[in-house]
N, C-alpha and C positions, 0 to 999 in steps of 0.2 A: 479490237481495244475495249469496245464497250463491257463485253463478255469478261474481260482481265481484270477491269474493273470492279464488275459484280461479284467475283469469284473472291477475289480480296478482300472485299467488304464482308463479304460471307464466311470467308475462313476467320477475319478479325472478330466477327460476330463472336462465332464459334470458341476461338480460345478466349475471349472476355467471359462467355458464359460458361466456360469448361467444371470451374470452380463449382457454382451454383448445381451444374446438372448433375457431379459428382457425388455433391451433398446429400442432393434430393436423392440419386440413384441410392446413396447408401442407406437413406431413411435414417439418419443421424438426428438424434436431438441435440440441443443445446446442454452444453456442459452443466453436471449439476454440482450446487454446492460442496466444496470439499469438508468433512466431517470435522468439526472442535476438536481440539487436544485438551486434554486436563492437563493444568500446569498447576506445579507444586505452590504452593501458597506464597512464596517471598516473590516467585515470578508473576503470579496473579496479582498481585498488589500493586507491581510495575503498571500493567494494563489499567485497573482501576483508577488508580492516582492519576494518571494521563488523561482518563476519561473525565474524572471528574474536574482536574483543572481545566481541562477545553471547557467542558459546559459552563466550568463559571467564568471562562475569559481572563483565567489569572496566570500571566505570563510567567509571572516569578515564581510559582509553583510549578510552571511547567519546567522552565529553564532547571530549576531545584533536582528534577529527576534525569538529569542528566552530569555524565560523571563533568568534572571540570573541564577538561579539552575534548569534550564530546562533539559530536557531526550533527548538523540537520541537513538532508539531501532530499529537497523536495522537487518535483516537477518543474521543469521549467525555470529554474532558480538556481544562480551558483549555490555553492556549499558553503555552509557557514558553519564556525567552529566556536569553542568557548560559550558559557554560559550566559555572559551577557550579550553576546551575539545573538545567541539562540532566544533570549527572551525579546530582544529587538525584531528579530525576524517573525516570532509570533505575537507582536504587537499588530491588534486589529483582527487578528482570526480569532477563532475560539467562539465562544458564547452559543455555541448549538451541542444538540444532545448527539454526542460520538457514542457509537458502540464499537469495541474492539473485540474482535475472537480472533484465538489462536489455532493454528493449522498444524504446526509443529513446532519443537523446541529443542535444545539440548543445553547440558552444560558441561563442561570438564575444569575443574577446580574454579577456579576465580573467573573465568569466563564462561558466555554461554551467547545464545541467540532465539530470539521468537519469531517465527514467519507467521504471518496473520493475514486478516482480512479487515476491512472497515467498513461502516453505513452510517447513516445520520437520521436520527428520528426514526421512525416508524417503519424505514426502508426494508421491507424484508429481502431482496437482493443486498450481496454485497456491493457498495460503490468502489470500493480499491482494495488495495494491498498492501502491504509493509512487511520491512524486515526491521529489527530490532537487535543490534549485537549489544552486548549487556557486561559489565564488568563490575567487580567488586573488591573493594581491597579488605583481606583478612576475612572476618565473620561481617563485615558492614551490610548495609543493605546492597541492595541490586541497585546498577546506575546504568543508562542507556548511554553507552558510547558512541552509536549510530543510529539515525531512524531515517529511512528511506522508505519512501510512499509514493504512490503514484494512481492513477485513475483505471478503472475498466472501462471507460468511455474510450470508442477512439478518438483518434486527433481530430481537432476543426480543421478543416481544409482553409487554406487561405486565400 
């Protein structure tokens, strides 16, 4: 009976440690940051205007970057739709140096997207990642239709 319990504990320990053992055996290094993608000027403007409005804590300017029926999809929060709701959702956020960098983008007619990473202040590593879906009317400016972001940090245990 005692030997069976010890064997079960040993097997459980091996199963729990196996990912770490496999990782060490492979000699894998942590993932390197993905390289930046150079954006066309009109899309680059979206990121720089977002950074500036965030840095200033200007929720009205942030909301103005969105389409009238746009969405904000933040981690651990319900979806928010419409400029006035977006402005309210951003209240109390911002006021810090946000840095956005593009990893990929695409445009087809008057719709497009930017996939990127973000960090704050002088942080070297990315803090999180985001997707912006974009749209425009005619030759007007690109507006954010949806902004979804989440942190790179592992979830906190409860």
